[in-house]
C-alpha positions in Angstrom: 1.6 4.4 2.4 -1.5 4.6 4.8 -4.4 5.7 8.2 -4.8 4.1 11.6 -5.8 0.6 12.2 -6.0 -0.5 16.1 -2.4 0.7 15.3 -4.2 3.8 13.2 -3.1 3.0 9.9 -3.3 5.7 7.1 -5.5 8.6 6.8 -4.6 9.6 3.3 -2.0 7.4 2.5 -1.3 5.9 0.0 -1.9 7.4 -0.9 0.8 5.1 -1.7 3.3 4.2 -2.0 4.2 3.1 -1.1 3.5 3.8 -1.5 2.2 1.7 -5.8 1.1 1.9 -13.9 -2.0 3.2 -14.6 -3.7 4.5 -11.4 -3.9 1.6 -9.3 -3.1 -1.3 -11.2 -5.9 -3.4 -12.3 -4.6 -6.6 -13.4 -4.1 -8.5 -9.8 -7.4 -9.3 -8.5 -9.3 -7.4 -10.8 -12.4 -9.6 -10.7 -12.6 -9.8 -6.9 -12.0 -6.2 -6.3 -14.8 -4.7 -8.8 -17.4 -7.2 -8.8 -19.9 -5.8 -6.3 -22.9 -7.0 -8.0 -22.8 -10.7 -6.8 -21.7 -10.1 -3.2 -22.6 -8.1 -0.4 -20.8 -4.7 0.6 -18.7 -6.4 3.5 -17.7 -9.3 1.3 -16.8 -6.9 -1.5 -14.5 -5.2 0.8 -12.9 -8.3 2.1 -12.5 -9.6 -1.7 -10.9 -6.3 -2.6 -8.5 -6.4 0.8 -7.5 -9.7 -0.1 -6.5 -8.8 -3.7 -3.6 -6.8 -2.4 -1.3 -9.8 -1.7 -0.6 -13.4 -2.7 -3.7 -15.6 -2.1 -1.8 -17.9 0.1 -1.2 -15.1 2.5 -4.3 -13.2 2.4 -6.4 -16.2 3.1 -5.2 -16.4 6.6 -4.8 -12.6 7.0 -6.9 -10.4 9.3 -9.2 -8.2 7.3 -9.6 -4.8 8.7 -11.8 -2.0 7.3 -10.9 1.9 7.5 -12.4 4.0 10.5 -16.1 5.1 10.3 -17.6 7.9 11.8 -16.6 6.8 15.1 -13.0 6.7 14.2 -12.4 3.1 15.0 -11.3 0.5 12.4 -13.6 -2.6 12.0 -12.4 -6.3 12.0 -14.1 -8.0 8.9 -12.4 -11.3 9.6 -9.9 -12.4 12.3 -6.8 -14.0 10.7 -4.2 -16.5 11.8 -0.8 -15.5 10.2 -0.1 -11.9 11.6 -0.8 -10.0 8.3 -3.2 -7.6 8.2 -5.1 -6.6 4.8 -7.4 -3.6 4.2 -9.4 -2.4 1.2 -8.8 0.7 -0.5 -8.9 4.1 1.6 -12.0 5.9 1.5 -12.7 8.5 -1.1 -11.8 12.2 -0.1 -13.5 15.3 -1.0 -11.2 15.4 -4.0 -11.7 12.4 -6.3 -9.0 9.7 -6.4 -8.5 7.5 -9.2 -7.8 3.7 -8.7 -7.7 1.3 -5.8 -5.1 1.2 -3.1 -5.6 -1.9 -1.0 -2.6 -3.3 1.0 -1.6 -6.3 3.1 1.1 -5.5 5.9 3.5 -7.7 8.2 3.8 -6.8 11.6 6.8 -4.7 11.1 4.8 -2.5 8.4 1.9 -2.5 10.8 4.0 -0.7 13.4 5.5 1.7 10.6 2.1 2.4 9.7 1.1 3.5 13.4 4.2 5.6 13.5 3.6 7.4 10.0 0.2 8.2 10.9 0.9 9.5 14.2 4.3 11.2 13.2 6.3 9.3 15.8 9.4 7.0 15.7 9.1 3.7 14.1 9.0 0.9 16.6 12.3 -1.2 16.6 12.0 -4.5 14.7 14.5 -7.0 13.4 15.4 -7.7 9.9 12.8 -6.4 7.2 9.1 -5.6 7.0 7.2 -6.4 4.0 3.9 -5.1 2.6 2.2 -5.7 -0.4 0.2 -3.3 -2.8 -0.6 -5.6 -5.8 -3.4 -3.3 -7.1 -1.2 -0.2 -7.1 -1.9 3.1 -5.4 -3.3 6.5 -5.7 -0.1 8.5 -5.8 2.2 10.1 -3.4 5.1 12.5 -3.1 8.2 10.3 -3.4 10.0 12.9 -1.0 7.5 14.2 1.4 5.8 11.8 3.6 2.7 14.2 4.2 2.3 15.6 1.0 -1.4 15.3 -0.2 -1.4 16.5 -3.8 1.2 17.0 -6.4 3.3 20.0 -6.8 6.1 21.2 -9.3 9.0 20.1 -6.8 7.5 17.0 -4.8 8.1 14.2 -7.3 4.6 12.9 -7.4 4.2 9.5 -8.5 1.6 7.0 -8.8 2.7 3.4 -8.8 1.3 0.2 -10.2 1.6 -3.2 -8.6 4.3 -3.2 -5.9 5.7 -4.5 -2.8 7.1 -2.3 -0.1 10.1 -3.1 2.3 11.4 -1.5 5.5 14.7 -2.3 7.1 15.9 -2.2 10.6 19.2 -0.9 8.9 17.9 1.9 6.5 21.4 2.4 5.2 20.8 -1.1 3.5 18.9 1.1 0.8 21.7 3.4 0.0 22.7 1.4 -2.9 19.3 2.1 -4.5 18.0 4.9 -6.6 15.6 7.5 -5.4 14.3 8.0 -8.9 10.8 6.3 -9.5 11.5 5.9 -13.1 14.9 4.4 -12.9 13.3 1.1 -14.4 13.6 -0.8 -11.1 13.3 -0.6 -7.2 13.4 2.8 -5.7 13.8 4.5 -2.5 10.8 6.5 -1.2 11.0 9.1 1.8 14.7 9.0 2.0 16.4 10.9 4.7 13.1 10.6 7.0 12.2 8.0 9.5 9.8 6.3 7.4 12.1 5.6 4.3 11.3 2.3 2.5 12.1 0.5 -0.8 9.2 0.4 -3.3 9.5 -2.6 -5.7 7.4 -2.5 -8.7 6.4 -6.1 -9.7 5.7 -7.8 -12.9 2.2 -9.4 -13.1 1.0 -12.4 -15.4 -2.4 -11.9 -16.8 -5.0 -14.2 -17.1 -4.1 -14.9 -20.5 -0.5 -15.7 -19.6 0.9 -12.5 -21.0 3.1 -10.6 -18.8 2.1 -7.0 -17.7 4.5 -4.6 -16.6 3.4 -1.4 -14.7 5.6 1.5 -14.2 5.6 4.6 -12.2 4.1 7.9 -13.8 5.6 11.3 -12.7 
């Protein structure tokens, strides 16, 4: 999920979603995202943002930082492939566990702006793709604007995952809305911001597969 970049991306997002376990993943890009002792703060943010997606993609992506006191996003690095990656969202007054950097294609950038501003999602063709390979900090699977878990809002904290949106939301009708179903699941069904969450299986440096699942 997300705040506002030039296109105003997450405020509390992700938050997710999609927003993605054990409180933010930790196998994808762990060294890059957590090693702040040998790089300057800006480079550390860039490394963390790039840990959100495949290296081949993030190497040419634009890196944007979240809004500061002036409310404006900051471009840390210009890109060439149309993708935008961001480091973890800033910590709020309530401590948020884990990290939630993300990389979004153009369709997802429009979606994020729409979500953040509570407006219709811009028209696009086909599907949109977003990566959160370090997981997320948790979100309601049914309420796009919930900021904390309640007894009935199906709060879920997902591990590494990808997120899909479709120009035909009915394409997701065949998928479960249960985050614990063992595979992809639909988040925010019945809202303009419906999307498909796809947990992914990562391979550790030692070559052993690591499976992350949602926690309810």
